[in-house]
C-alpha positions in Angstrom: 3.1 30.4 3.4 1.0 27.9 1.6 -1.4 25.7 3.5 -1.1 21.9 3.6 -2.2 20.3 0.4 -5.1 17.9 0.2 -3.8 14.3 -0.2 -5.3 12.1 -2.9 -4.2 8.5 -3.2 -5.0 7.1 -6.7 -6.5 3.6 -7.0 -3.3 2.0 -8.3 -1.5 3.4 -5.2 -4.2 2.0 -2.9 -3.6 -1.4 -4.4 0.1 -1.0 -3.8 -0.6 0.0 -0.3 -2.8 -3.0 0.4 0.0 -5.3 -1.0 2.5 -3.7 1.3 0.1 -4.0 4.3 -0.5 -7.7 3.5 3.3 -8.4 3.3 4.1 -6.5 6.5 1.2 -8.1 8.4 2.1 -11.6 7.3 5.8 -11.2 7.8 5.9 -9.1 11.0 2.4 -9.0 12.4 -0.5 -6.6 12.8 1.1 -4.5 15.5 4.1 -3.8 13.3 1.8 -2.7 10.5 0.0 -0.3 12.8 3.3 1.3 13.7 4.4 1.5 10.1 1.0 2.8 8.9 0.9 5.5 11.5 4.5 6.6 10.7 3.8 6.6 6.9 0.6 8.7 7.4 2.7 11.2 9.3 5.3 11.3 6.5 2.6 11.7 3.9 1.1 14.6 5.8 4.6 16.1 6.1 5.1 15.7 2.3 1.7 17.5 1.8 3.2 20.5 3.7 6.7 20.3 2.3 6.8 18.3 -1.0 10.4 19.3 -1.7 11.4 16.7 0.9 11.1 14.2 -1.9 13.6 14.0 -4.7 13.4 14.2 -8.5 13.2 10.8 -10.3 16.2 10.5 -12.6 14.7 7.3 -14.0 12.1 9.3 -15.9 14.4 12.0 -17.3 13.7 12.4 -21.0 10.5 10.4 -21.0 8.1 13.4 -21.1 6.7 12.6 -17.6 7.3 15.7 -15.5 6.7 16.9 -12.0 7.0 13.5 -10.4 9.0 13.1 -7.2 9.8 10.1 -5.0 10.2 9.9 -1.2 11.7 6.9 0.5 10.2 5.8 3.8 11.7 2.6 5.3 11.5 0.0 2.6 9.1 1.7 0.2 9.1 4.7 -2.2 6.1 7.0 -2.5 5.8 8.4 -6.0 3.8 11.7 -6.2 3.1 15.0 -7.9 2.0 18.2 -6.3 0.2 21.4 -7.2 -0.4 24.4 -5.0 -3.4 22.6 -3.4 -2.9 18.9 -4.0 -0.5 16.0 -3.3 -1.4 13.1 -5.7 0.1 9.8 -4.8 0.6 7.6 -7.8 2.3 4.6 -6.4 4.0 2.9 -3.5 7.0 0.8 -4.6 8.7 -1.6 -2.2 12.4 -1.0 -2.3 13.1 -4.7 -3.0 11.4 -4.3 -6.4 13.3 -3.0 -9.4 12.2 0.7 -9.0 12.9 1.8 -12.6 11.1 -1.2 -14.1 8.1 -0.9 -11.9 7.9 2.8 -12.4 8.1 2.5 -16.2 5.6 -0.4 -16.4 3.1 1.7 -14.4 3.6 5.0 -16.2 3.4 3.4 -19.6 0.2 1.5 -18.7 -1.5 4.8 -17.7 
């Protein structure tokens, strides 16, 4: 059995995360953010151990971008890639945004 992968959150995903934190904190309060943040950290660690929990991203089929998966937690998607030793988080996309458009804008900007 493989060990848990190291988790790396890319800068762009950190910016996404800060925007989500700001939104949740302003809308629902700091305590709600603490709960959501703890739950999300637990989910990310679970993804590091079992990345197949996520699903393939049909929106990028035929684009040449391969190996990306998405995992939905509450009102956000985590977009990531894995290797035997690493889980790389590329973005956090709030579910209220147009997932395909946000995804393509970000991937094409890379």
